[in-house]
C-alpha positions in Angstrom: -3.4 -27.2 -19.1 -7.1 -26.2 -19.6 -9.4 -26.9 -22.4 -12.3 -24.6 -23.0 -15.5 -26.1 -24.3 -18.4 -24.0 -25.5 -19.7 -27.5 -25.5 -19.5 -27.4 -29.2 -21.9 -29.9 -30.5 -25.3 -30.1 -31.9 -27.6 -32.6 -30.5 -30.7 -33.5 -32.3 -33.0 -34.2 -29.7 -34.2 -37.5 -30.5 -33.1 -39.3 -33.6 -36.9 -39.4 -34.2 -39.3 -41.6 -32.4 -38.7 -44.5 -34.7 -35.0 -44.5 -34.0 -35.1 -43.7 -30.3 -38.4 -45.2 -29.3 -38.4 -45.1 -25.6 -40.8 -47.3 -23.6 -43.9 -45.8 -22.1 -42.9 -44.1 -18.9 -46.2 -43.9 -16.9 -49.1 -45.9 -15.8 -52.7 -44.6 -15.6 -52.4 -40.9 -14.8 -55.8 -39.4 -15.0 -56.6 -35.8 -15.9 -59.5 -35.3 -13.6 -60.5 -31.9 -12.4 -62.6 -32.7 -9.4 -60.7 -30.4 -7.1 -59.2 -26.8 -7.1 -56.2 -27.9 -9.2 -57.3 -26.3 -12.5 -58.2 -23.0 -11.0 -54.7 -22.6 -9.5 -52.9 -23.2 -12.7 -50.5 -25.8 -14.1 -50.8 -28.5 -11.4 -51.6 -25.8 -8.9 -48.5 -23.5 -8.8 -44.8 -23.9 -8.2 -45.5 -23.2 -4.5 -47.8 -26.2 -4.2 -45.9 -28.8 -6.2 -44.1 -31.6 -4.5 -40.5 -32.3 -5.7 -39.7 -36.0 -5.9 -36.4 -37.6 -5.3 -33.9 -37.0 -8.2 -33.6 -39.7 -10.9 -29.9 -39.7 -11.9 -28.0 -41.1 -14.8 -24.5 -40.0 -15.9 -24.3 -36.2 -15.7 -28.1 -35.6 -15.6 -30.5 -35.4 -12.7 -34.3 -35.2 -13.2 -36.5 -34.1 -10.3 -40.2 -35.1 -10.8 -42.8 -32.4 -10.1 -45.8 -34.1 -8.5 -49.3 -32.7 -7.9 -52.4 -34.2 -6.4 -54.5 -34.1 -9.5 -54.9 -32.2 -12.8 -57.2 -30.3 -15.0 -59.1 -31.8 -17.9 -56.7 -31.0 -20.7 -58.4 -33.3 -23.2 -60.2 -30.3 -24.7 -56.8 -29.3 -26.2 -54.9 -30.9 -29.1 -51.1 -31.0 -29.5 -49.4 -29.8 -32.6 -48.2 -33.4 -33.4 -51.8 -34.7 -33.1 -53.2 -32.0 -35.3 -50.5 -32.4 -38.0 -50.9 -36.2 -38.0 -54.6 -36.0 -38.4 -54.6 -33.3 -41.0 -56.8 -31.0 -38.9 -53.9 -28.6 -38.5 -52.2 -27.3 -41.6 -48.9 -25.5 -41.6 -47.5 -24.0 -44.9 -45.0 -21.5 -46.1 -46.1 -17.9 -46.0 -47.5 -17.1 -49.4 -48.9 -20.5 -50.3 -52.5 -21.6 -50.8 -54.3 -23.8 -48.3 -57.8 -25.1 -47.6 -59.9 -23.2 -45.2 -62.9 -24.9 -43.5 -66.2 -23.0 -43.3 -68.8 -23.1 -40.6 -70.7 -25.8 -42.4 -67.7 -28.0 -42.6 -67.0 -27.6 -46.3 -63.5 -26.6 -47.5 -62.2 -24.3 -50.2 -58.8 -22.9 -51.2 -57.9 -19.7 -49.4 -55.3 -17.3 -50.9 -52.0 -17.1 -49.2 -50.2 -13.9 -48.2 -48.7 -12.1 -51.2 -45.4 -11.3 -49.7 -44.0 -14.8 -50.5 -42.2 -17.3 -48.3 -40.2 -16.0 -45.3 -37.7 -17.6 -43.0 -39.2 -16.6 -39.8 -42.9 -16.9 -40.6 -45.2 -19.7 -41.5 -49.0 -19.9 -41.8 -51.1 -22.2 -39.6 -54.8 -23.0 -39.8 -56.7 -25.0 -37.3 -59.4 -26.9 -39.1 -60.2 -29.2 -36.2 -62.6 -29.1 -33.3 -60.1 -28.4 -30.5 -57.8 -25.5 -29.7 -54.2 -26.4 -30.6 -51.3 -26.0 -28.1 -47.9 -25.0 -29.5 -44.7 -25.1 -27.5 -41.6 -23.2 -28.3 -39.0 -25.5 -29.7 -41.3 -28.0 -31.4 -40.1 -28.9 -34.9 -42.2 -28.8 -38.1 -40.6 -30.5 -41.0 -40.8 -29.8 -44.7 -41.4 -26.7 -46.8 -38.4 -24.7 -47.9 -36.6 -25.7 -44.7 -37.4 -27.2 -41.2 -38.5 -24.7 -38.6 -39.2 -24.6 -34.9 -42.1 -22.9 -33.1 -40.8 -19.6 -31.7 -43.2 -19.1 -28.8 -45.8 -21.0 -26.7 -49.3 -20.2 -27.8 -52.8 -21.5 -28.3 -54.6 -21.6 -31.7 -58.4 -21.4 -31.4 -60.9 -23.4 -33.5 -62.1 -21.8 -36.7 -59.9 -18.7 -36.5 -58.4 -16.9 -39.4 -55.2 -18.3 -40.9 -52.5 -17.5 -38.4 -49.1 -16.0 -39.2 -46.8 -18.1 -37.0 -43.4 -16.9 -35.8 -40.8 -19.5 -36.2 -37.0 -20.1 -36.4 -35.1 -22.0 -39.0 -33.2 -25.1 -37.9 -31.9 -26.1 -41.4 -29.6 -23.4 -42.5 -28.4 -24.8 -45.8 -31.7 -25.3 -47.7 -34.3 -23.0 -49.2 -36.3 -25.1 -51.6 -38.8 -27.9 -51.4 -41.1 -30.1 -53.4 -44.1 -29.0 -51.2 -44.9 -25.9 -49.2 -46.6 -28.0 -46.5 -45.1 -29.2 -43.2 -45.5 -32.4 -41.2 -45.0 -33.5 -37.6 -41.4 -34.2 -36.8 -42.3 -35.4 -33.3 -39.2 -33.7 -32.0 -38.3 -30.9 -29.6 -34.9 -29.1 -29.9 -32.7 -29.5 -26.9 -32.6 -26.7 -24.3 -29.6 -24.7 -25.7 -31.5 -24.2 -29.0 -34.9 -23.9 -27.4 -33.7 -21.1 -25.1 -32.3 -19.1 -28.0 -35.7 -19.2 -29.7 -38.1 -18.9 -26.7 -36.1 -16.5 -24.6 -33.6 -14.7 -26.8 -35.8 -14.8 -30.0 -32.7 -14.5 -32.2 -32.3 -16.5 -35.4 -28.5 -16.2 -35.5 -28.2 -17.5 -32.0 -30.5 -20.4 -32.9 -28.3 -21.4 -35.8 -25.2 -21.1 -33.6 -26.8 -23.3 -30.9 -27.7 -25.9 -33.5 -24.1 -26.1 -34.6 -22.5 -25.9 -31.2 -24.6 -28.3 -29.2 -24.7 -26.9 -25.7 -24.2 -23.1 -25.4 -23.1 -23.5 -21.8 -19.4 -22.7 -21.7 -17.6 -25.1 -19.3 -13.9 -25.1 -18.5 -12.5 -28.6 -18.2 -9.0 -29.2 -16.7 -7.1 -31.9 -18.6 -6.5 -35.0 -16.4 -3.0 -36.1 -15.6 -1.5 -38.7 -17.8 -3.2 -42.1 -17.2 -6.2 -40.6 -15.5 -9.5 -40.4 -17.4 -11.6 -37.2 -17.4 -10.7 -34.0 -15.8 -12.2 -31.5 -13.4 -14.8 -28.8 -13.4 -14.2 -27.0 -10.2 -13.7 -29.9 -7.7 -15.7 -32.5 -9.7 -14.2 -35.1 -12.0 -15.4 -34.6 -15.6 -14.8 -36.0 -19.1 -15.3 -34.3 -22.5 -18.8 -34.5 -23.9 -19.9 -37.6 -25.8 -21.4 -35.4 -28.5 -18.1 -33.7 -29.3 -17.6 -31.2 -32.0 -15.8 -33.8 -34.1 -18.8 -36.2 -33.8 -21.3 -33.4 -34.8 -19.1 -32.3 -37.7 -19.0 -35.9 -38.9 -22.8 -36.2 -38.7 -23.2 -33.0 -40.7 -20.7 -34.1 -43.3 -22.1 -37.6 -43.8 -25.9 -37.2 -43.0 -26.9 -33.5 -42.9 -25.2 -31.4 -45.6 -28.0 -28.7 -45.2 -27.3 -28.6 -41.4 -30.8 -30.0 -40.8 -31.3 -30.4 -37.0 -33.4 -33.5 -37.7 -30.9 -35.2 -39.9 -27.9 -34.4 -37.6 -29.7 -36.2 -34.7 -31.1 -39.0 -36.8 -27.6 -39.8 -38.0 -26.1 -43.1 -36.7 -23.2 -41.4 -34.8 -25.6 -39.2 -32.9 -28.7 -41.4 -32.6 -26.9 -44.3 -30.9 -25.6 -42.6 -27.8 -28.8 -40.6 -27.4 -30.9 -43.7 -27.7 -28.9 -45.5 -25.0 -29.1 -42.5 -22.7 -32.9 -42.1 -23.2 -33.7 -45.7 -22.7 -31.8 -45.9 -19.4 -33.1 -42.7 -18.0 -36.7 -43.5 -19.0 -36.4 -46.9 -17.3 -35.1 -45.3 -14.1 -37.7 -42.5 -14.2 -40.6 -45.0 -14.7 -39.4 -47.1 -11.8 -39.0 -44.1 -9.5 -42.4 -42.6 -10.2 -44.6 -45.7 -10.3 -47.1 -46.4 -7.6 -48.1 -42.8 -6.9 -51.5 -42.8 -5.2 -53.8 -39.8 -5.7 -50.9 -37.9 -7.3 -49.3 -37.6 -10.7 -46.2 -36.3 -12.4 -47.0 -32.9 -14.0 -43.5 -31.8 -14.9 -39.7 -32.1 -14.2 -36.8 -30.0 -13.1 -33.6 -30.9 -15.0 -30.0 -30.5 -13.7 -26.7 -31.1 -15.6 -23.9 -31.9 -13.1 -24.4 -29.5 -10.2 -26.3 -26.9 -12.2 -30.1 -26.8 -12.2 -30.9 -25.5 -15.7 -34.4 -26.2 -16.9 -38.0 -27.0 -15.9 -41.2 -27.8 -17.8 -44.6 -28.3 -16.1 -48.1 -28.8 -17.4 -51.7 -28.5 -16.3 -52.2 -32.3 -15.9 -50.3 -35.6 -15.8 -52.0 -36.5 -19.0 -50.6 -33.5 -20.9 -47.2 -34.0 -19.4 -47.3 -37.6 -20.6 -48.1 -36.5 -24.2 -44.9 -34.4 -24.3 -42.6 -36.5 -22.1 -41.0 -38.7 -24.7 -39.7 -35.8 -26.9 -38.9 -33.6 -23.9 -36.7 -36.4 -22.4 -34.9 -36.8 -25.7 -34.2 -33.1 -25.8 -32.8 -33.2 -22.2 -30.6 -36.2 -23.0 -29.1 -34.5 -26.1 -28.2 -31.5 -23.9 -26.6 -33.8 -21.3 -24.5 -35.6 -23.9 -23.4 -32.2 -25.3 -22.0 -31.2 -21.9 -18.9 -32.5 -20.2 -19.6 -35.5 -18.0 -19.0 -33.8 -14.6 -19.7 -35.9 -11.5 -21.2 -33.1 -9.5 -24.8 -33.6 -8.5 -27.6 -31.1 -7.9 -29.4 -31.5 -4.5 -33.1 -31.5 -3.7 -32.5 -28.1 -2.1 -31.0 -26.8 -5.3 -34.2 -27.9 -7.1 -36.4 -26.2 -4.6 -34.4 -22.9 -5.0 -34.7 -23.1 -8.8 -38.5 -23.7 -8.5 -39.1 -20.4 -6.7 -41.0 -18.0 -9.0 -39.0 -15.2 -10.6 -39.8 -11.8 -9.2 -38.2 -9.5 -11.8 -39.3 -7.7 -14.9 -42.6 -9.0 -16.5 -43.9 -8.7 -20.0 -47.2 -10.0 -21.4 -48.8 -10.8 -24.7 -52.3 -12.0 -25.3 -55.1 -12.9 -27.7 -58.4 -11.8 -26.1 -60.5 -14.8 -25.0 -57.8 -17.3 -26.0 -54.6 -17.1 -24.0 -52.2 -14.9 -22.1 -48.4 -15.4 -22.5 -46.2 -14.0 -19.7 -42.4 -13.9 -19.2 -40.6 -12.9 -16.0 -36.9 -12.4 -15.8 -34.7 -12.1 -12.8 -30.9 -12.2 -13.2 -30.0 -15.2 -15.3 -33.4 -16.7 -14.9 -36.4 -16.5 -17.3 -39.8 -17.9 -16.5 -42.5 -18.3 -19.1 -46.2 -19.1 -18.5 -48.9 -19.9 -21.0 -52.4 -19.4 -19.6 -55.5 -20.4 -21.5 -58.7 -18.3 -21.1 -61.2 -20.8 -22.6 -63.0 -23.0 -21.8 -61.6 -22.0 -18.4 -58.6 -20.0 -17.0 -55.8 -22.5 -16.7 -52.0 -22.4 -16.9 -51.3 -25.0 -19.5 -47.5 -24.8 -19.6 -44.9 -23.3 -17.2 -41.2 -23.2 -18.1 -38.2 -21.9 -16.3 -34.7 -21.5 -17.8 -31.2 -20.7 -16.4 -29.9 -18.8 -19.4 -26.6 -19.9 -20.9 -23.7 -17.8 -22.2 
C-alpha cells in the first residue's frame, strides 16, 4: 500500500526567537573588503565559493558556502533592525505616517486614497542607511500579517514606497493599528518559493496550510517495521503532520496566522529541538576557519538539494542565519524523514549558475533584481548599485510541485 503526502503541514518557521532561541552560531567573522571580494559579488560568485563538508541531522543536510573575505555590508540595515529602531515604518496602504524632511523634522504625510489592500503595504525609510528586504520576511500587525514578496533595497530619504507583499494570515482583516512590527521570522522554503518565484497569493495560502509543497510518495512499512521507503531509502511520515498542523490551527491560530501556528506548543517544541541540534553541529563544523568565513548555505532534504541562500559578507549572513535556519528546519520537519543523503557532488551541481531565461527589474542608482530560470531551477540575485556595485543576496531554488 502507498500513502501520498503533499507533505501537508504548515510549519511556522521559528516559533519566534523567544521560543526557539538558538545559540549564536559563529565566532568573529569580519566584513572587511580589503580584497576583490566585493567587486565580484556576493562573496565573489558561485564559481569561486568553497563548499564545506555537509552538516547533517535527521533528514536535512546543510553545506556551508565559504569565501575568503567579504564586503563591508555595515552600510546597509536589515528590515528587522529598521522596524525595531523605528527608523523604518510599514503601514497599511491608505494610512497616515510620519515623513522625515531633509532637516530631520517629521510631519504627517497623507496615505494613498485607495484604502488598505491585501497585497500592498507602504514603507518609509526614515533612517540613515539603505534597508535590505528579503522575500519571505514577515511583518506582523495591521489588518493581517504579511510577507515581503521580493528582494529589494529601500534607499534613504526616498518617497513612501508601495511595497508588494503576500498575506500569511488568511482569516483576519482587521486590527487595532495600521502599523507593523518586526516578527523576526522568515517563512519556510515552500511558502517563500510561492511568493518569491511564483508570485501567487493563492499558492502562498495553500503552502501555509500544507507545510511542504513537495509531493513525496511513501510506501507503508511492513507490520512491525517503522517508517517506509521513498525510492530505495527508508522513510517515516513527517513530524509536522497534517493532524498536528490542524490541531495548532484549531487551538492556537484560528485566523490561520503563520506566526501563531508555529509559535503554538505542538509546533514550536519539535522545531526548537531540531534548530538547537543543527545549530550546535553547524557551529562546531564551521569553527576555526582562518582567513575565511561562511557567507551562505546549500540545503538538502534527504537526497534532494533544494535551496541556497548566500550573502555579500559573513557578517550579513550571520544577521539572517538564525531565522533562515529555523525556516529550513520547519521545511525538514514537514517532509517525510527519508534516510537518503545528498552528496558534496550534488551540492556542486546545484550551485552551478542557471543559464536559462533571464528577466530584470531595477531602481536606477539603487539596485538591480535578476531572475534566471532553467528547467525546475530558479535563481534570484539582488545587486546594490550604491555605495558600490555589489551582489547583496543570491538565492537558488528547486521549485516544488
